[in-house]
C-alpha positions as CSV (number, residue, x, y, z in Angstrom):
1,M,-36.4,-49.1,-13.3
2,R,-39.1,-51.1,-11.6
3,E,-41.4,-50.5,-8.5
4,K,-43.4,-53.0,-6.3
5,I,-46.5,-52.6,-4.2
6,L,-45.8,-49.8,-1.7
7,V,-47.6,-48.5,1.3
8,G,-48.6,-45.5,-0.5
9,V,-50.3,-47.5,-3.3
10,L,-52.0,-49.6,-0.9
11,S,-53.3,-46.7,1.1
12,A,-54.9,-45.5,-2.0
13,I,-56.7,-48.9,-2.4
14,F,-57.3,-48.8,1.4
15,F,-60.1,-46.2,0.8
16,S,-61.5,-47.9,-2.2
17,A,-65.2,-48.6,-2.8
18,I,-66.9,-52.0,-1.9
19,V,-66.8,-53.6,-5.2
20,G,-65.1,-56.7,-6.7
21,A,-64.4,-60.3,-5.6
22,G,-64.3,-61.1,-1.7
23,N,-66.4,-57.9,-0.8
24,V,-69.7,-59.8,0.2
25,F,-70.9,-58.5,3.4
26,A,-73.4,-59.4,6.1
27,S,-75.4,-56.3,6.9
28,D,-73.4,-55.7,10.4
29,A,-70.2,-56.3,8.6
30,K,-70.7,-53.8,5.9
31,D,-71.8,-51.2,8.6
32,W,-68.7,-51.7,10.8
33,F,-66.4,-51.5,7.3
34,E,-68.1,-48.4,6.2
35,K,-67.7,-46.8,9.6
36,G,-64.2,-48.1,9.7
37,L,-63.6,-46.0,6.4
38,A,-65.2,-43.1,7.7
39,A,-62.9,-43.2,10.7
40,A,-59.8,-43.7,8.7
41,R,-60.6,-40.9,6.6
42,A,-61.0,-38.7,9.5
43,G,-57.6,-39.8,10.8
44,N,-58.9,-41.8,13.7
45,Y,-57.0,-45.0,13.2
46,Q,-57.7,-46.5,16.5
47,K,-61.4,-46.4,15.9
48,A,-61.0,-47.5,12.3
49,A,-59.0,-50.7,13.5
50,S,-61.4,-51.5,16.0
51,L,-64.3,-51.4,13.4
52,F,-62.3,-53.2,10.7
53,K,-61.6,-55.9,13.4
54,K,-65.3,-56.4,14.0
55,A,-66.1,-56.4,10.2
56,C,-63.1,-59.0,9.6
57,N,-64.5,-61.2,12.3
58,A,-67.8,-61.1,10.8
59,G,-66.3,-62.4,7.6
60,A,-65.7,-59.3,5.5
61,A,-62.6,-59.7,3.5
62,L,-62.2,-56.1,3.1
63,G,-62.1,-55.5,6.6
64,C,-59.4,-58.0,7.2
65,R,-57.3,-56.4,4.2
66,N,-57.8,-52.8,5.7
67,L,-57.0,-54.0,9.2
68,G,-53.6,-55.6,7.8
69,L,-52.7,-52.5,6.4
70,L,-53.0,-50.7,9.8
71,Y,-50.7,-53.4,11.2
72,N,-48.2,-52.9,8.2
73,T,-48.0,-49.3,8.7
74,G,-48.6,-49.0,12.4
75,L,-51.5,-46.7,12.3
76,G,-53.8,-47.0,15.1
77,V,-52.2,-50.3,16.4
78,N,-48.8,-51.6,17.1
79,Q,-47.0,-52.2,14.1
80,S,-46.5,-55.8,13.1
81,Y,-45.8,-57.5,9.9
82,T,-46.7,-60.7,11.5
83,K,-50.0,-59.6,12.4
84,A,-50.4,-57.9,8.9
85,A,-49.3,-61.0,7.1
86,S,-52.0,-63.1,9.0
87,L,-54.7,-60.5,8.2
88,Y,-53.8,-60.3,4.6
89,K,-54.1,-64.2,4.4
90,K,-57.4,-64.2,5.7
91,A,-58.5,-61.6,3.2
92,C,-56.8,-63.6,0.5
93,D,-58.7,-66.7,1.6
94,G,-61.9,-64.8,1.6
95,G,-61.5,-64.0,-2.0
96,N,-59.8,-60.5,-1.8
97,A,-57.2,-60.1,-4.5
98,V,-55.5,-57.1,-3.0
99,G,-55.0,-59.1,0.2
100,C,-53.2,-61.7,-1.9
101,G,-51.0,-59.3,-3.5
102,A,-50.0,-57.6,-0.2
103,L,-49.4,-61.0,1.2
104,G,-47.1,-61.7,-1.5
105,F,-45.2,-58.5,-1.2
106,L,-44.4,-59.6,2.5
107,Y,-43.2,-62.9,1.2
108,E,-41.1,-61.3,-1.3
109,K,-39.4,-58.9,1.2
110,G,-39.3,-61.5,4.2
111,L,-41.5,-59.3,6.3
112,G,-43.6,-61.2,9.1
113,V,-43.0,-64.5,7.2
114,N,-40.1,-66.5,5.8
115,Q,-38.9,-64.8,2.7
116,S,-40.1,-67.0,-0.3
117,Y,-40.3,-65.7,-4.0
118,T,-42.0,-68.9,-4.9
119,K,-44.8,-68.1,-2.4
120,A,-44.9,-64.5,-3.7
121,A,-45.2,-65.5,-7.2
122,S,-48.1,-67.8,-6.2
123,L,-49.7,-65.1,-4.2
124,Y,-49.0,-62.2,-6.9
125,K,-50.4,-64.9,-9.7
126,K,-53.5,-65.3,-7.5
127,A,-53.9,-61.4,-6.9
128,C,-53.5,-60.8,-10.7
129,D,-55.9,-63.5,-11.9
130,G,-58.4,-61.9,-9.2
131,G,-58.2,-58.4,-11.0
132,C,-55.3,-56.9,-9.0
133,A,-53.1,-55.0,-11.5
134,L,-50.5,-54.4,-9.0
135,G,-50.2,-58.1,-8.4
136,C,-49.6,-58.5,-12.4
137,S,-47.1,-55.8,-12.1
138,N,-45.1,-57.7,-9.3
139,L,-45.2,-60.9,-10.8
140,G,-44.0,-59.5,-14.1
141,F,-41.0,-58.4,-12.1
142,L,-40.4,-61.9,-10.6
143,Y,-40.6,-63.3,-14.3
144,E,-38.1,-60.4,-15.6
145,K,-35.6,-61.4,-12.8
146,G,-36.5,-65.2,-12.7
147,L,-37.1,-65.1,-8.9
148,G,-39.3,-68.0,-7.8
149,V,-40.3,-68.6,-11.5
150,N,-38.4,-69.5,-14.5
151,Q,-37.0,-66.3,-16.0
152,S,-39.0,-64.9,-19.1
153,Y,-38.7,-61.5,-20.5
154,T,-41.8,-62.3,-22.6
155,K,-44.0,-63.3,-19.7
156,A,-42.8,-60.4,-17.8
157,A,-43.7,-58.0,-20.6
158,S,-47.2,-59.6,-20.9
159,L,-48.0,-59.2,-17.4
160,Y,-46.7,-55.7,-17.3
161,K,-48.9,-55.1,-20.4
162,K,-51.9,-56.5,-18.5
163,A,-51.2,-54.4,-15.6
164,C,-50.8,-51.3,-17.5
165,N,-54.0,-51.9,-19.6
166,A,-55.9,-52.2,-16.1
167,G,-54.8,-48.7,-15.2
168,D,-51.6,-49.6,-13.3
169,A,-48.8,-46.7,-13.9
170,V,-46.4,-48.8,-12.5
171,G,-47.1,-51.6,-15.1
172,C,-47.0,-49.1,-17.9
173,N,-43.6,-47.7,-16.8
174,N,-42.0,-51.2,-16.5
175,L,-43.5,-52.3,-20.0
176,G,-41.9,-49.0,-21.2
177,V,-38.3,-50.2,-19.9
178,M,-38.9,-53.4,-21.7
179,Y,-39.6,-51.7,-25.1
180,E,-36.7,-49.3,-24.5
181,K,-34.4,-52.1,-23.9
182,G,-35.9,-54.8,-26.3
183,L,-36.6,-57.3,-23.6
184,G,-39.3,-59.8,-24.5
185,V,-40.6,-57.4,-27.1
186,N,-39.3,-55.8,-30.3
187,Q,-37.2,-52.8,-29.3
188,S,-39.0,-49.3,-29.8
189,Y,-38.2,-46.2,-28.4
190,T,-41.6,-44.6,-29.6
191,K,-43.5,-47.4,-27.7
192,A,-41.6,-46.8,-24.7
193,A,-42.1,-43.1,-24.8
194,S,-45.8,-43.7,-25.4
195,L,-45.7,-45.9,-22.2
196,Y,-43.7,-43.8,-20.2
197,K,-46.2,-40.9,-21.0
198,K,-48.8,-43.1,-19.9
199,A,-47.1,-43.9,-16.6
200,C,-46.2,-40.3,-16.0
201,D,-49.7,-39.0,-16.7
202,G,-50.9,-41.7,-14.0
203,G,-48.9,-40.1,-11.3
204,N,-45.8,-42.2,-11.6
205,A,-42.6,-40.2,-11.1
206,I,-40.2,-42.9,-12.6
207,G,-42.3,-42.9,-15.8
208,C,-41.9,-39.0,-15.9
209,T,-38.1,-39.4,-15.3
210,N,-37.8,-42.0,-18.1
211,L,-39.7,-39.9,-20.5
212,G,-37.4,-37.0,-19.9
213,F,-34.5,-38.9,-20.9
214,L,-35.9,-39.9,-24.0
215,Y,-36.5,-36.1,-24.8
216,Y,-33.0,-35.3,-23.7
217,K,-31.7,-37.9,-26.0
218,G,-34.1,-37.6,-28.9
219,Q,-35.0,-41.2,-28.7
220,G,-38.6,-42.2,-29.7
221,V,-39.5,-38.5,-29.6
222,P,-37.8,-35.4,-31.2
223,L,-34.7,-34.1,-29.0
224,N,-36.3,-31.5,-26.8
225,K,-34.5,-30.2,-23.7
226,I,-37.1,-28.0,-22.7
227,K,-39.6,-31.0,-22.6
228,A,-37.0,-33.1,-20.9
229,Y,-36.8,-30.1,-18.1
230,Q,-40.6,-30.2,-17.7
231,Y,-40.8,-33.8,-17.2
232,W,-38.0,-34.1,-14.7
233,M,-39.5,-31.2,-12.9
234,K,-42.7,-32.9,-12.6
235,A,-40.9,-36.0,-11.4
236,A,-38.6,-33.9,-9.1
237,K,-41.8,-32.4,-7.3
238,Q,-42.9,-35.9,-6.6
239,G,-39.8,-36.3,-4.7
240,S,-37.6,-38.0,-7.4
241,A,-33.9,-37.5,-6.5
242,E,-32.9,-38.8,-9.7
243,A,-35.0,-36.4,-11.7
244,Q,-33.4,-33.5,-9.3
245,H,-30.1,-34.6,-10.1
246,N,-30.9,-34.6,-14.1
247,L,-32.2,-31.1,-13.7
248,D,-29.0,-30.0,-11.9
249,V,-27.0,-31.2,-14.9
250,L,-29.4,-29.9,-17.7
251,C,-29.7,-26.5,-16.0
252,R,-25.7,-26.3,-15.9
253,E,-25.1,-27.4,-19.6
254,S,-28.2,-25.9,-21.2
255,P,-29.6,-23.1,-18.9
256,W,-31.9,-21.8,-21.4
257,A,-33.8,-24.9,-21.3
258,C,-34.6,-24.3,-17.8
259,R,-36.0,-20.9,-17.9
């Protein structure tokens, strides 16, 4: 199972420190951006939008990116994918890799722009090359499915590995799926289990669910229904309906494992 750049993930990046490419500020722009972050953290999104707009207009790519996220989610402004896309483009053109990845997602889904997997792939590559691990994960998915690029499991696995090594839990889970199924890599339940654990430890509910399955079936790890219960419970607490279903089945067939 695979995930993409989601609003929740972008929201975490939204509050990130001022580091990396595309984050060069004039003094006023830096001040506006930092005040915008403070306003957003305090839940005053209207004020944050006003300050991010000033930072963006002064040439701060991060200001454009964060204002784009506010339009994407409708926080403090009237929701508009079209406006979000325009701001993500400005951020991307200013060297902000996350802005490129966010714009790629809008092209993949056809939100505020004409849907184009080819354009999405180009933007995800730019994001990935710029150090955005989520961009690598999403580009990997396009290679896995052959959307906008020539299908290649090997290339997909390589991109998922790059994302995982950069700390992206989604990339770790997706690479785990490749190892479990033997797609683009030598099949290995043991390697899949290790990657699912890394994903789960990184807060990825799907990774927890997938690791629970391996313990339930005894693939790559010793068969252990208690551990399966523990990992599915962890995923269920994060809102995974699949994990909750698995728990219901497990606790009916092996109630001792759920005590």
